[in-house]
Each structure stands twice: as structure tokens, then as C-alpha cells.
C-alpha positions as CSV (number, residue, x, y, z in Angstrom):
1,X,-39.6,-80.9,-11.1
2,X,-40.6,-83.1,-8.2
3,X,-42.9,-86.1,-9.5
4,X,-46.6,-85.7,-8.6
5,X,-49.7,-87.7,-8.3
6,X,-51.4,-88.6,-11.6
7,X,-53.5,-86.0,-13.0
8,X,-55.8,-85.4,-15.9
9,X,-53.8,-82.5,-17.1
10,X,-52.0,-84.1,-19.8
11,X,-51.1,-82.1,-23.2
12,X,-53.4,-84.6,-24.9
13,X,-56.3,-84.1,-22.7
14,X,-56.1,-80.2,-22.6
15,X,-55.5,-79.7,-26.4
16,X,-58.4,-82.3,-26.9
17,X,-61.0,-80.2,-24.8
18,X,-60.8,-77.6,-27.5
19,X,-61.8,-79.8,-30.5
20,X,-65.6,-79.4,-29.7
21,X,-68.0,-76.5,-29.4
22,X,-70.1,-78.2,-27.0
23,X,-70.3,-77.4,-23.2
24,X,-67.1,-77.9,-21.4
25,X,-67.2,-81.7,-19.9
26,X,-68.1,-81.6,-16.0
27,X,-65.9,-83.6,-13.7
28,X,-66.5,-87.2,-12.7
29,X,-69.0,-88.5,-10.7
30,X,-68.6,-87.2,-7.1
31,X,-67.1,-84.0,-7.9
32,X,-68.4,-80.9,-6.6
33,X,-71.9,-79.9,-8.9
34,X,-71.3,-76.9,-11.3
35,X,-67.4,-77.4,-11.6
36,X,-66.0,-77.7,-15.3
37,X,-63.7,-80.5,-15.6
38,X,-60.1,-79.5,-15.1
39,X,-58.6,-79.8,-18.8
40,X,-61.4,-77.6,-20.2
41,X,-61.0,-75.0,-17.4
42,X,-57.2,-75.1,-18.2
43,X,-57.8,-74.3,-21.7
44,X,-60.4,-71.7,-21.0
45,X,-57.9,-69.6,-18.8
46,X,-55.2,-70.0,-21.7
47,X,-57.6,-68.9,-24.3
48,X,-58.6,-65.6,-21.9
49,X,-54.9,-64.8,-21.8
50,X,-54.4,-65.1,-25.5
51,X,-57.7,-62.8,-26.1
52,X,-56.3,-60.6,-23.5
53,X,-58.9,-61.1,-20.8
54,X,-56.2,-62.2,-18.4
55,X,-57.3,-64.4,-15.2
56,X,-54.2,-63.4,-13.5
57,X,-51.6,-66.6,-12.7
58,X,-52.9,-69.8,-14.7
59,X,-53.8,-72.3,-12.1
60,X,-56.4,-74.7,-13.5
61,X,-59.0,-73.1,-10.8
62,X,-62.0,-71.4,-10.8
63,X,-61.9,-68.3,-8.7
64,X,-62.9,-64.7,-8.5
65,X,-60.0,-63.7,-11.1
66,X,-61.2,-66.5,-13.5
67,X,-65.1,-65.3,-13.2
68,X,-63.7,-61.5,-13.6
69,X,-62.1,-62.4,-17.1
70,X,-64.9,-64.7,-18.3
71,X,-67.5,-61.7,-17.8
72,X,-65.3,-59.3,-19.5
73,X,-64.7,-61.5,-22.3
74,X,-68.5,-62.3,-22.5
75,X,-69.4,-58.6,-23.0
76,X,-66.9,-58.2,-25.5
77,X,-68.4,-61.1,-27.5
78,X,-71.9,-59.9,-27.0
79,X,-72.8,-62.4,-24.7
80,X,-74.5,-62.6,-21.1
81,X,-71.7,-61.4,-18.7
82,X,-72.3,-64.2,-16.2
83,X,-68.8,-65.1,-15.6
84,X,-69.6,-68.8,-16.1
85,X,-67.9,-71.0,-18.7
86,X,-71.2,-71.8,-20.4
87,X,-71.7,-73.6,-24.2
88,X,-71.8,-70.2,-25.9
89,X,-68.8,-68.7,-24.1
90,X,-67.0,-72.0,-24.8
91,X,-67.9,-71.8,-28.5
92,X,-66.7,-68.1,-28.4
93,X,-63.2,-68.6,-27.0
94,X,-62.6,-71.7,-29.3
95,X,-63.1,-69.5,-32.2
96,X,-58.9,-69.5,-31.5
97,X,-58.3,-73.1,-32.3
98,X,-54.7,-72.9,-31.1
99,X,-53.2,-75.6,-28.8
100,X,-53.6,-74.2,-25.0
101,X,-50.7,-76.5,-23.9
102,X,-47.3,-76.9,-26.1
103,X,-43.8,-78.2,-25.8
104,X,-41.0,-76.2,-25.0
105,X,-37.4,-76.9,-24.7
106,X,-35.6,-75.2,-21.8
107,X,-32.7,-72.6,-23.2
108,X,-29.5,-71.6,-21.4
109,X,-30.8,-68.4,-20.9
110,X,-33.9,-70.1,-18.8
111,X,-31.4,-71.7,-16.3
112,X,-29.0,-69.5,-16.1
113,X,-30.1,-67.5,-13.1
114,X,-28.7,-66.4,-10.9
115,X,-31.3,-67.8,-8.5
116,X,-31.4,-66.9,-5.0
117,X,-33.6,-66.6,-1.9
118,X,-35.2,-63.2,-1.4
119,X,-35.3,-62.0,2.4
120,X,-38.1,-60.6,4.3
121,X,-36.8,-57.2,5.4
122,X,-36.0,-54.2,3.2
123,X,-33.0,-53.7,4.6
124,X,-31.9,-57.2,3.8
125,X,-33.3,-56.8,0.4
126,X,-31.4,-53.8,-0.4
127,X,-28.2,-55.6,0.1
128,X,-28.5,-57.7,-2.7
129,X,-27.0,-56.9,-6.2
130,X,-30.4,-57.9,-7.9
131,X,-33.9,-58.9,-6.7
132,X,-34.0,-61.7,-9.5
133,X,-36.3,-65.1,-9.4
134,X,-35.4,-67.6,-6.5
135,X,-35.4,-70.5,-8.8
136,X,-36.0,-71.7,-12.5
137,X,-39.3,-72.7,-11.8
138,X,-40.6,-69.5,-10.6
139,X,-38.9,-67.7,-13.4
140,X,-40.6,-70.3,-16.1
141,X,-44.2,-69.7,-14.0
142,X,-44.0,-66.0,-14.7
143,X,-42.7,-66.3,-18.7
144,X,-45.6,-68.8,-19.2
145,X,-48.1,-66.9,-16.9
146,X,-48.9,-70.2,-14.5
147,X,-48.2,-70.9,-11.0
148,X,-45.2,-72.7,-10.3
149,X,-47.2,-75.4,-8.8
150,X,-49.3,-75.9,-11.8
151,X,-46.1,-75.9,-14.1
152,X,-44.6,-78.9,-11.8
153,X,-48.1,-80.5,-12.1
154,X,-47.7,-80.5,-15.9
155,X,-44.0,-81.9,-16.1
156,X,-44.0,-84.6,-13.4
157,X,-40.4,-85.8,-13.2
158,X,-38.9,-83.1,-15.3
159,X,-35.6,-81.0,-14.1
160,X,-36.8,-77.3,-14.7
161,X,-33.2,-76.4,-14.2
162,X,-31.5,-78.3,-17.2
163,X,-31.1,-76.6,-20.7
164,X,-32.2,-79.1,-23.4
165,X,-35.3,-80.3,-21.1
166,X,-38.6,-80.4,-22.8
167,X,-41.7,-79.2,-21.1
168,X,-45.3,-78.5,-21.5
169,X,-46.3,-75.0,-21.0
170,X,-49.3,-72.7,-21.6
171,X,-49.2,-71.2,-25.2
172,X,-49.2,-67.7,-24.3
173,X,-46.0,-66.3,-26.1
174,X,-47.2,-65.8,-30.0
175,X,-49.8,-63.2,-29.2
176,X,-49.4,-60.1,-31.4
177,X,-48.8,-57.2,-29.1
178,X,-51.3,-54.6,-28.2
179,X,-52.2,-51.6,-30.1
180,X,-51.9,-48.0,-28.4
181,X,-54.9,-47.5,-25.8
182,X,-56.1,-44.2,-25.4
183,X,-57.5,-45.1,-21.6
184,X,-57.1,-47.0,-18.8
185,X,-60.2,-47.4,-16.5
186,X,-59.4,-49.2,-12.9
187,X,-62.4,-50.2,-11.2
188,X,-62.4,-50.8,-7.6
189,X,-66.0,-52.8,-7.2
190,X,-64.5,-55.6,-9.2
191,X,-61.1,-55.1,-8.9
192,X,-60.2,-54.6,-12.6
193,X,-58.0,-52.3,-14.9
194,X,-59.3,-52.1,-18.3
195,X,-57.6,-50.8,-21.7
196,X,-59.8,-48.9,-24.1
197,X,-59.0,-47.6,-27.7
198,X,-60.2,-44.1,-28.6
199,X,-63.5,-45.7,-29.6
200,X,-64.3,-47.1,-26.2
201,X,-63.7,-50.5,-27.7
202,X,-62.0,-52.8,-24.9
203,X,-58.2,-53.8,-25.7
204,X,-57.5,-55.8,-22.8
205,X,-58.6,-56.6,-19.2
206,X,-56.7,-57.6,-16.2
207,X,-57.2,-58.5,-12.5
208,X,-55.8,-56.1,-10.1
209,X,-55.3,-55.0,-6.6
210,X,-56.8,-51.4,-6.0
211,X,-55.8,-49.8,-2.6
212,X,-57.3,-50.6,1.0
213,X,-59.4,-48.9,3.8
214,X,-55.9,-47.3,4.9
215,X,-54.6,-46.4,1.4
216,X,-57.7,-46.0,-0.7
217,X,-57.6,-45.8,-4.4
218,X,-57.5,-41.9,-5.1
219,X,-61.1,-41.8,-7.3
220,X,-60.5,-39.5,-10.3
221,X,-59.3,-38.8,-13.4
222,X,-55.5,-38.9,-13.7
223,X,-53.0,-39.3,-16.5
224,X,-49.6,-41.2,-16.9
225,X,-46.5,-39.2,-16.5
226,X,-44.2,-42.0,-17.6
227,X,-43.1,-45.9,-17.8
228,X,-40.1,-47.0,-16.3
229,X,-39.3,-50.8,-16.8
230,X,-37.0,-52.9,-14.2
231,X,-37.4,-49.8,-11.9
232,X,-35.2,-49.3,-8.6
233,X,-37.3,-49.1,-5.6
234,X,-37.0,-46.3,-3.1
235,X,-38.5,-47.6,0.1
236,X,-39.5,-45.0,2.6
237,X,-41.3,-46.4,5.8
238,X,-43.1,-42.8,6.4
239,X,-45.4,-44.1,3.2
240,X,-46.5,-47.1,4.6
241,X,-48.9,-47.3,7.6
242,X,-47.9,-51.0,8.5
243,X,-43.9,-50.3,8.1
244,X,-42.0,-52.3,10.8
245,X,-41.1,-50.6,13.8
246,X,-37.2,-49.8,13.0
247,X,-37.3,-49.6,9.4
248,X,-35.2,-47.2,7.6
249,X,-35.3,-46.1,4.1
250,X,-33.6,-48.4,1.8
251,X,-32.8,-48.2,-2.0
252,X,-34.0,-51.8,-3.5
253,X,-32.1,-53.2,-6.6
254,X,-34.4,-53.8,-9.8
255,X,-35.7,-57.2,-10.6
256,X,-39.1,-59.4,-10.7
257,X,-38.8,-59.6,-6.9
258,X,-38.8,-55.9,-6.5
259,X,-41.8,-54.5,-4.7
260,X,-43.1,-52.9,-7.7
261,X,-41.9,-55.8,-10.0
262,X,-40.7,-55.3,-13.6
263,X,-42.5,-51.8,-14.3
264,X,-43.5,-48.8,-13.1
265,X,-46.3,-46.7,-14.6
266,X,-46.3,-43.4,-12.9
267,X,-49.5,-41.3,-12.5
268,X,-50.0,-37.6,-12.2
269,X,-51.4,-38.4,-9.0
270,X,-48.0,-38.1,-6.2
271,X,-46.8,-41.5,-5.2
272,X,-49.5,-43.4,-7.0
273,X,-48.8,-45.7,-10.0
274,X,-49.5,-49.0,-11.6
275,X,-46.9,-51.7,-11.2
276,X,-46.1,-55.3,-11.0
277,X,-45.7,-57.7,-7.9
278,X,-43.4,-60.5,-6.8
279,X,-46.6,-62.4,-5.7
280,X,-48.7,-62.9,-8.6
281,X,-51.0,-65.2,-6.9
282,X,-52.2,-62.5,-4.4
283,X,-53.3,-60.3,-7.3
284,X,-57.4,-59.1,-7.2
285,X,-57.1,-61.1,-3.8
286,X,-55.4,-58.7,-1.2
287,X,-55.1,-55.2,-0.9
288,X,-52.7,-52.6,-2.0
289,X,-51.0,-49.4,-0.3
290,X,-53.1,-47.3,-2.7
291,X,-51.3,-48.2,-5.9
292,X,-52.6,-50.5,-8.8
293,X,-50.8,-54.0,-8.9
294,X,-50.7,-56.1,-11.7
295,X,-49.1,-59.7,-12.4
296,X,-45.6,-59.0,-13.9
297,X,-46.5,-60.3,-17.1
298,X,-49.5,-58.2,-17.4
299,X,-48.1,-54.8,-16.3
300,X,-45.4,-55.7,-19.3
301,X,-48.4,-55.9,-21.4
302,X,-49.7,-52.6,-20.1
303,X,-46.7,-50.7,-20.7
304,X,-46.5,-52.0,-24.4
305,X,-49.9,-50.2,-24.9
306,X,-49.6,-46.7,-22.7
307,X,-47.5,-43.7,-22.3
308,X,-46.9,-40.3,-21.7
309,X,-50.5,-38.6,-21.3
310,X,-52.7,-41.8,-21.7
311,X,-55.7,-40.9,-19.6
312,X,-56.5,-43.1,-16.4
313,X,-59.8,-43.0,-14.8
314,X,-60.0,-44.9,-11.4
315,X,-63.6,-45.2,-10.5
316,X,-65.5,-46.9,-8.0
């Protein structure tokens, strides 16, 4: 990884931010008012991920997905769902005393690839044997739920392509699998997907992209018809209002950079499903073609918990 400018986001600074139940520190003098210091913000994002209230791509920034995750966590904890990292929320998050950042030694599998650039056109994608990762940095970002930019920032001077290299990563791999969910609720108003158990208790919450004016979310109650992991994608330009002129049908190979990512949860509504994406930073920020998009790691978590017949409520 290329060297970066000096950063407060060291493993010691981020992990030390969780040693107190006091309100997270504010930035240094001159920074914008109301902003939380970067080490505490990063720790909060990792703890939210561990608590199954995903902020999508961990990026050490306070955006809409972070506020959504905080509000969901606060509601479950019996706190005011303000979406801000206040003292009570900080204390509740830090009931998990695990380090937010840990050291990880790259394995042969992490750097094996093959890694290759992904073309833009569907026709060119269809020519590839797989739609895998473009780099080891991208693969590691998905494995540890963070942006490649942040991963590089946490590891100045490190080589992400060398087995045996020890890097700093979010502590997100040792989380217990989710129990089986009884219901999926997708809410267009806040772009969220929530998993509920049979008693209506929240099991997990994820940010989602949920349709557009051209392809609105099909409001109503549906069912899960099945789950496909590592799906092949059959592109039909007739189903896309924004298809490029001259586009033809194409069969795209499986892989994390497939248009539906690493999993497809098929719904009883024809042509609609819940799926991953090759662009995790876009989740909750951009529109979709009617389907419900999650990050690849969040849809993988979802598929652990749902199956044929799971109820799916799509609401305003």
C-alpha cells in the first residue's frame, strides 16, 4: 500500500478510544463543530458492525449510513434514536470491549488472485472467466468491511499483495452467525433492510439501495423463493431503461464484481430480489433498478439467516 500522510487513525489511538464510557472526544480546535474525533468514529463503526447494525462500508466518516446504523442501534438499546454518537450511545456500544482494530497476517489465499481490471461494458464482462477482484486491496476491503482507501490509510508502507505481511484491520471476523429470521423489512423512507425474529425483535439492520423513480420498490408483502450464492448474471437490456444503445443479452460470470455481487435472494415478485454489489460505497447513496442492493458482506450475512418462505415486507 502506498505511504499516506500522518494520521490519527493508529491501532493504539482507535483501540484506546474505547477505554472510557465518557462521551467520545471532539476533534482538535479548528475542526468543524459537532464532529466526533476520527478514532472514536472508526471504533463506533466497527462496534456497530459487530452488533449487526451495519453502516455499510466502514470509512471513518459520519454520513447518512452511519446515522442510520446509530439510530437503529439506539432504538434497540432503548435510547433516543437521534442518529448521533452521544455519551449514552457510546457507553452502550462499548459494552463490547473488544479491540476495534487488530493485526492480521496476510495468507497465500488473500493474495492469490487472480486480480484483473473489470471492463465497463456488459459484453466485455461476459468474455471474462470470472468477475473477481481487481486487486488484493479491494479483496481485503470486502473481507474486513472497509473502504480500500481507509485500509491503505491504516497501513502506510505495507504491501497488500505479499503473503506474510502484517496489516491493521477492523475486528469483524469473529462475530457469531445470526439466528434464523422470520421476516425481512425493507423501508424506502430511510433506505434500510431490517431482519426480525418471530417475536418482532431486531436481529440486524443494513443500509440498502431501494429502487428509483423509473423502477420503484414494489411495495407489498412477498416471500423469499430461494437463495443463490455466487450467481451467474443474465443481462437483458430490455429490462433496463438506461441500457446503452446496441446492448445485447449477455451471460456474466460469477464473482464479487458481478452486477448482483456474491448472492441473490430471489423474491416472489418477478424479476426482483435482494443482492450484493460491486460498488459498496454506493449503497444507500444511489438508486437501483428496483431491486434491493446491499454490500457483498451484508448480503452474505443476510443469506445465513433467511431461506425459502421467509416473509418480505417492502414499505414506504
